[in-house]
N, C-alpha and C positions, 0 to 999 in steps of 0.2 A: 229692553230684553232682559229676561231673568238671568241672574248670575249662574254660571255653570260650576257647581260645587264638586263635579266628578273628577276634575283635573288635580292630580297630586304629583309632586316631584320636584326635582332640582333642575333649574334651567341656567346654563352658563351663557352669559352675554359678553361679547367683545365690545365694550363701551368705546364710543368715539370721543373726540375732543369737544369741548364747549357745551357740555350737557351735565346736569347733576345726576347723581345716582337716583334721586327722587323722580327726575324726569323719566328715567328708564323704567322704573317701577310703574309709573302712571300709564305709560304707553303699553307696557306688557299687560297691565290690568285690562285695558281696553281691547287689546289684540286677543287675549285668551278669554275675555268675558268672564272674569272671576274676581271676586273681591279680596279673597284671602291670599295675599302675596306680600313678600317682604324681601329685603336684600341683606347680604351678610358682609358688612364692611364697606363703608363709604369710600368712593373714589372722588377726588377733587375734580371740578369741571375740566381742568387742564389735562388730567391724567386719562390714559386709555387702558384698555385691557380687561382683565377678567373681573366681572361683577357676577356674583352668585345670587340668583333669585330662588327663593323657596316658595312653593305654591301649594295651597291646600294643607293637607296634613304634614307636609314637609316643614311648615313653619315651626313645628315642635322641635326640630333639630337646628333651628337658626343659631342659637347660642353656641351649640357644639361646633358648628361649621365656622363660626366667627372666631372661635378661640384658637384655631390652628395657625401655623406659621405661614408666612407669605414670601413670595419672591418678586423682586422688581428689577427692571432695568431703567436707568435714568441718565440724565445729563445734568451736570452742574456747571454754571458759568462763574468763573472766579472774577473778583474785582468789583462786584456790585452787590450790595446788601439791599434787600427790599423789605417792606413792612409786612408782607405775607410770607416771606422766605421763598417765594417762587416768582415766576416771570409775570404773574398776573398783578403783582403789587406795584406800589410806587417805590422808586429807587430812593433809599435813605442816604446812602454813602457810596462813593466810588473811590477806588484806590488803584494805583498801578499794580500790575501782576508781575512779580519777579519771574525770572526764567527758571521755574521749578523743574527739577528732574522728576522722573517717575518715582524714584526713591524718596524724594521729599514728600511727594503726594501720598505715597504708601505709608510713610511714617505718620502722617496726619490721620489717615483712615484707620491705622492700627490702634489709635487711641480710642476708637469707638468700635471695639470688638468685644464679644462676650456680653456680660451683664453690666448695665449702667442705668442711671436715671436720666430721663429726658423730660423737659418741661414742654407741655403742649403749646403750640403757637396761639397767639390771640385770635387769629383768623382760623378757627376750627369749630367742630360741632360739639366739643366738650361743653357740658352744661355746668354753670355755677348758679346755685339757687334756682334751678329750673330754666335758666336763660342761656341759650347757646352763646359761646364766647364771640362768635363772628358778629352777632347782633350788637354786643357791647362794643366791639371794635369799630363797627360802623358809626357808632355814636362818639367815637374818639376816645373811648375809655380803655384803660389798661388795668387789669386786676391781677392779683396774685394767683398763680396756678400751682396746683399740687404736682410736683415732679412724679413721673410714672416710671416704674421699674420695667425696662425693656431689655431685649437681647438681640445681638447681631450674631447669627450662627456662622455666617460666611460672607465674604465679599470678593469681587474681582474688579480690578481697574482694567477696562477693555480698550480705552483709547485716551490718549492725552494729546490734545491739539489746543494749546493754551490760546484763549482763556477757558476752553471747554475741556471737561473731563467726563468720559462715559464710564459707567460702573454698573455692576449687578450686585444686589444685596439680598440675603435671605435673613428674615427678621421675624420677631414675635408679633403677636397681635397688638394693636394700639401704638404701633411704631409710626412716627411721622418722618417720611423720607425727606421732606423739605427742611425739617429741623436738623436732620442728619447733615444735609448739604450745607446749611447755614453754619452749623457748629464746626464742620471741617474747614470751612472758609475762615472762621475765627481762629482756628488753630494755625492755619497757614499765614494769618496776619493780614490778608488782603480782602477778606470777606468773600461770600459766594451766595448764589441763590440757585434753586432748582429750576431748570429751564425745559426739561422734558421728563415724563414719567410714564412707565407702562407696567401694569401688574401682569406677570407672566404665569404665576402659579399661586394657588391658595389651598393649603393642605394637600390633599391628593389630587386636586383638580388642575388640569392644564387645558389649554385651548387646542384640542385635537380636531382635525377636519371632520365635519359631520356631527360633532358633539357639542357645538355651540351655535348661537344665533347672533345676528348683528342687530343694531338699533333699527336699521332700514327695514329688515325683515319684520320686526315688531310693528314699526310704523306703517308698513305696507299691508299689514293685516294678514301676513302669511301664517295663519293660525295652525294649519295642519303640519307645516314644516317645523314650526316651533314645538308643537306637541311631540312630534316624532324625534326631535333632538333632546327631549327632556329625559333626565335620568330618574328611574324609579327609586323609591326608598330602599328596595332590595339591592339595586345596582350600587347605591351609595354605601350601604353597609358592607357589601362585598369588597368595594374599593378600599374601604377603611379597615378591612381585615376583621370586621366584627362578626 
């Protein structure tokens, strides 16, 4: 079947667990029968929530949409450090978790507020000499990574039930929430890893009823429903105040 080049716009997908962002793009490409499609900001397989797809002429604004701030809700589990900084990795070290108060935990979070440098984890899509870090990590290699300038605009601690801490964070592009969890664990002295993550907002986009699609809709070939949920470039520029 010939590719349909008449479809242009931004499609918001509520990504489920245990799939890559690339999987979502591949299924959307088949569902919409179009070749020109990309995503704005990778979500790890463990993470759920907003994945922005740009289709047709909307691929021109991919970089623009990727550069905007993001909001996540997550859970970190204290007392266990993993090689991926999340629940998918191997446990490297386990330590007892002291009876921290919310104030103790807030003091650790406060050290990662505003502008600071963050070193990308080895298991990430960042490329060194054209090779993604995760491929080197699979070979058991660890290489030096360039720290990145990031920003935490705001955060909330929403639940403390040790060893788990639920939080919300608003951050800049290129921010690794699992590195954030790992480093807060280091500050607390007992270690931590990210055990759940959901992206709830990216720039001006949120997952509003009728304005997003699910992976199952894409996989089920619900093409018309997906196209009707798509935002036009005019809609996007209006949302962004352009």
